[in-house]
N, C-alpha and C positions, 0 to 999 in steps of 0.2 A: 050518375045523369046521366046517359047516352044522350038526351036532349042539347046540353050545353056544350059535351063533346064534339058533336056534327054542327053545330055553330060556332064552335070557335074551329075548325077543319075549314068551314065556308069562308068564316072572316078572313082566316090566315091564305087564303089559296086567292081573296077578292084583292089582297093588299100586296100580295105577290105578285099578281095576274096586272094590277096596276101599277107598282114599281117597274114593272119588265115593259110598259104600252110608256112609261115615263121615259122609261132610260132609250128606248128605240126612236120615239119622235125625237130625244133629243140628239139622241147620233142623226139623226138625219138630218137635223138642224144646221149639226156643225159639217157636213161632207157639202150641205147648200155654200154654209157659207165659206169654207175650202176650199169650195170650188168658184164662188164669185171672187175671192181672194189672188187663187191663182192666176182668171181672168186679167184681173186688173194688175200684177205683177208682168204680166207678157207683155201685159200694152205699154205699161212704162218704159219695160228691157227693150223691147222696139222700139220705141219712141225718145230713149234716151233723154227722161226730162232729169230736172235735176237732183241733188245727192238728198236735199230734203225731204222733197218728195218720197224719192226710197225710202229716207228714215220714217216719213209718216206710214208708211206700207208696212213697219216692224210691227206697230202697235194692234193691230188686227190679228197680224200671222200669232205674234205672243197671246195673242188672248185665245184663240182657237186652241193653241198647242196646251194650253192652261186647263184650256174645256177636257181636250183629249184627255188630259194629264187626270184630271180628276174622272172622269168616263173611266177610265182607265180602273182607277185605285179602288172607285165605286163598284164596278166586277170584279175585282181582287175580293173585297171585302165579301160581298155575296158570296161567293164562291168558297170561301176559306172560312169565311164570320173571324177574321181576323184582320185587325186595321193595320195595314204595314207604314211606317214610323217613312222609311223611305221614298215614296214615292207621295207623300206629303212634305217634306220638306222639297223635293223637286218639282212642288208647288208653287212652294212660296219662293221657292229661288228663280222662275220663273215668274211672278211675281212682281219680286224686286226688279229684275230686269227690264219688263217690262215698265214697272214705274223712271226707270235710269232714260227709258226711248224715250217716254212723255216728258220726261224734266229734259234732256239735252234739244228736244225740237221747239220747246215751250218757252225755256227760262237759262237762265244762266248756269253755269256749271260750276260758275266758281263759289257758294253758297254752302251753308252748314247742313243741309238738305242731300247737294248733291254728295258731300264728303260721308255724310249714315249712307246712306246708301251704297256709295263701294263698300264700306264697312261689313255692309253686310250683307253684300254680294260674297266679300274674301270670308268672310267668316262661315257661309256657308257651303261654299266651294269647299274648303277644311271640311269642314262636318262631314260632307256629302264623299269626301275623298277619306275620310278614316272609318267612315263607318264600317263594322265589320259587315262581312258578304253573308251570314244568317240572316241579314235582316231584307234580302233583294231579296224581288218576286222573282 
């Protein structure tokens, strides 16, 4: 059935084009967010604001890092048809670090949540350090 084979190729091309367009739009969005964050960071550093306001800038900065790592992992997976473990663990590490920053700026650090977050950061750090080199992209 040559007609089904042609239809399958057309659908595959449309899906690949759509994924590429979505990837491009996401990259542009991340770049715009990074530029806005850099502007805010420069303004905070020039005006020498409080420590709390600088800590509050870490949340969007870590969010942008998470998006960039996710985009890198998706691009790697599309290119190699293999989903690497190390970038995904790095993404989880950044997410836990972001959670710790949000917790530090909004609540007390003497809770069970803070201890669980610290244990998660240490465990992921050890896991990432001990991971064999062949899993690195």
